[in-house]
C-alpha positions in Angstrom: 53.2 97.1 53.8 50.5 94.7 52.9 47.6 93.3 54.9 46.5 89.8 54.0 43.4 88.0 54.9 43.1 84.2 54.4 39.6 82.6 54.6 39.8 78.9 54.5 36.3 77.6 54.2 35.0 74.0 54.1 34.8 74.0 50.3 36.8 77.0 49.0 39.7 79.1 50.2 40.0 82.8 49.6 42.9 85.3 50.1 42.7 89.1 49.8 45.6 91.6 50.0 45.0 95.2 51.0 47.5 98.1 50.7 48.0 101.0 53.0 45.0 102.8 51.6 42.7 99.8 52.0 42.6 99.1 48.3 42.4 95.4 47.1 45.7 94.8 45.3 45.4 91.0 45.0 42.8 88.3 45.5 42.4 84.6 44.8 40.0 81.7 45.3 40.7 78.0 45.1 39.1 74.7 46.3 40.1 73.9 49.9 40.7 70.2 49.0 41.3 67.6 51.6 44.0 69.4 53.5 43.6 73.0 54.9 47.4 73.1 55.7 48.3 72.2 52.1 45.9 74.8 50.9 47.4 77.4 53.2 50.9 76.6 51.9 49.7 76.9 48.3 48.3 80.3 49.0 51.6 81.4 50.6 53.4 80.3 47.5 51.0 82.2 45.2 51.4 85.3 47.3 55.2 85.0 47.2 54.9 84.9 43.4 53.4 88.4 43.5 56.1 89.6 45.9 53.8 89.5 49.0 55.9 87.9 51.7 55.9 87.4 55.4 58.6 90.2 55.8 56.3 92.9 54.3 52.8 91.8 55.2 50.6 91.0 58.2 48.5 87.8 57.9 45.2 87.0 59.6 43.4 83.7 59.0 39.7 83.0 59.4 37.2 80.3 58.4 36.8 76.6 59.0 40.6 76.0 58.5 42.0 79.0 60.1 44.1 77.0 62.6 45.9 75.4 59.6 47.6 78.6 58.5 51.0 78.4 60.4 52.3 81.8 59.1 49.2 83.7 60.4 50.0 86.5 62.8 46.5 86.0 64.2 43.3 83.9 63.8 39.9 85.2 64.2 36.3 83.9 63.9 34.6 84.1 60.5 31.6 86.0 62.1 33.8 89.0 62.9 35.5 88.8 59.5 32.4 88.5 57.4 30.8 91.4 59.3 33.9 93.7 58.7 34.2 92.5 55.2 30.6 93.2 54.3 30.7 96.6 55.9 33.7 97.3 53.7 32.3 95.9 50.4 28.9 97.5 50.7 29.9 100.6 52.5 27.2 99.7 55.1 27.2 100.6 58.8 23.8 99.2 59.7 22.6 96.1 57.9 22.0 92.3 58.0 24.5 90.1 56.2 23.3 86.8 54.7 26.3 84.4 54.2 25.4 81.1 52.5 28.5 79.0 52.9 29.5 75.5 52.0 28.6 73.9 55.3 26.7 76.6 57.2 24.5 79.7 56.7 25.1 82.9 58.8 22.8 85.7 59.5 24.9 88.6 60.9 23.5 91.9 62.3 25.8 94.9 62.0 25.3 98.3 63.7 27.7 101.2 63.3 30.0 98.9 61.3 30.3 96.4 64.1 28.9 92.9 64.6 26.2 93.1 67.3 24.6 89.6 66.9 24.4 86.6 64.7 22.7 83.3 64.2 24.2 80.3 62.4 22.7 77.1 60.9 25.6 74.7 61.3 24.0 71.6 62.6 22.9 70.3 59.2 23.9 71.1 55.7 20.3 71.9 54.7 20.1 75.5 53.6 23.8 75.6 52.5 25.8 75.5 49.4 26.6 71.9 50.0 23.0 71.1 50.0 22.6 72.7 46.6 25.6 70.9 45.2 24.2 67.5 46.3 20.8 68.3 44.8 22.3 69.5 41.6 24.4 66.3 41.3 21.3 64.3 41.9 19.6 66.1 39.0 22.7 65.7 36.9 23.4 69.4 36.4 25.8 72.1 37.6 24.8 74.9 39.9 24.4 77.5 37.2 22.1 75.1 35.2 20.1 74.3 38.4 19.3 78.0 38.7 18.4 78.4 35.1 16.0 75.4 35.4 14.5 76.8 38.6 13.6 80.0 36.9 11.0 78.2 34.7 9.8 75.8 37.3 7.0 75.9 39.9 4.8 73.9 42.1 7.2 71.6 43.8 8.0 71.8 47.5 10.9 69.8 49.1 9.5 69.0 52.6 12.6 67.3 54.1 15.0 69.5 56.0 17.7 66.8 56.3 19.9 66.7 53.2 19.9 62.9 53.1 16.1 62.7 53.2 15.8 65.6 50.8 18.0 63.8 48.3 15.8 60.7 48.6 12.7 63.0 48.1 14.3 64.4 44.9 15.1 60.9 43.6 11.5 59.9 44.2 10.3 63.0 42.3 12.5 62.1 39.4 11.3 58.6 39.5 7.6 59.8 39.3 8.3 61.8 36.2 8.2 65.3 37.7 9.8 67.9 35.3 13.4 68.7 36.2 12.5 72.4 36.1 9.9 72.0 38.9 12.3 69.9 41.0 15.0 72.5 40.6 12.5 75.2 41.7 11.6 73.2 44.8 15.3 72.8 45.7 16.1 76.5 45.5 12.9 77.3 47.4 14.0 75.1 50.2 17.2 77.1 50.5 15.6 80.5 50.5 12.9 79.4 52.8 15.5 78.3 55.3 17.2 81.7 55.0 13.9 83.4 55.5 13.3 81.4 58.6 16.7 82.3 60.0 16.2 86.0 59.3 12.7 85.9 60.7 14.1 84.7 64.0 17.0 87.2 64.0 17.0 90.2 61.6 15.3 93.4 62.7 12.7 95.0 60.5 13.5 97.7 58.0 17.0 96.4 57.6 19.2 96.4 54.5 20.1 92.9 53.5 23.5 92.0 51.8 24.4 88.6 50.4 27.9 87.3 50.7 29.3 83.8 50.1 29.7 81.6 47.0 26.2 82.3 45.8 26.6 86.1 45.7 26.6 86.2 41.9 23.4 84.1 41.5 20.7 86.5 40.2 18.1 83.8 40.9 19.0 83.4 44.6 19.0 87.1 45.0 15.6 87.5 43.4 14.2 84.6 45.4 15.5 86.0 48.7 14.2 89.4 47.9 10.7 88.1 47.4 10.8 86.0 50.6 12.1 88.8 52.7 10.0 91.5 51.1 13.1 93.6 50.8 15.8 94.3 48.2 18.7 91.9 48.8 21.9 93.5 47.5 25.0 91.6 46.5 28.5 92.3 45.1 30.8 90.3 42.8 33.4 90.3 45.5 30.9 89.0 48.1 32.5 85.6 48.2 35.7 87.4 49.5 34.0 89.0 52.5 35.6 86.9 55.1 39.0 87.3 53.6 38.5 91.1 53.3 37.5 91.3 56.9 40.5 89.3 57.9 42.7 91.7 56.0 41.2 94.7 57.7 42.0 93.0 61.0 45.5 92.5 59.8 45.8 96.2 59.3 44.8 96.8 62.9 47.8 94.7 64.0 50.1 97.3 62.4 
């Protein structure tokens, strides 16, 4: 029997399959695209190619597009799934999870392996992966290059919290001849400052911080957050799959 979690986010979709002993036997990530339903069907086809079918698996869907997975046995909120997934990936019972997603940023408090509270920035794309993508495009670089530039930059602060105004601010900085490295530094600082603000309003002191989401493999983001929070922020190469892992764990509880 297999237990499959499908996390259809605003920008990328992930799937994770657990076996009876809670080991990950299959995972995939792909762009969500314009249609969550189409993406869900592609995931189903890819799972079938590995002999993971509806007849021998429980399916749980989460994320922005969870209602678009017609073959799911159950749908559940991404907060619960990210909490469970992070507890699994980091073997943590008491911690704060930072999830920087495509369209929102979530700060989730976990106690004894269970979600006890959370705060979400979902009213504006400022402080999210989408914000970084827009700023990187404005600078004419990719995300990895943006982080490399930011490492050697300094001195710039992006004051606008609205993505539209921040983009105009970046364009003005480019026009005034500011070094690209310094602008990149300011862009990343605006993200980590936003996360720090959310954690300051929510996370308890002396907590362990774990980073999930699409930026989980960015050493520079981890370094910047650690400095801002005055604590070691820990990540995991599988951090982007936290929601899908949590959904798979829920699927196992349906057994």
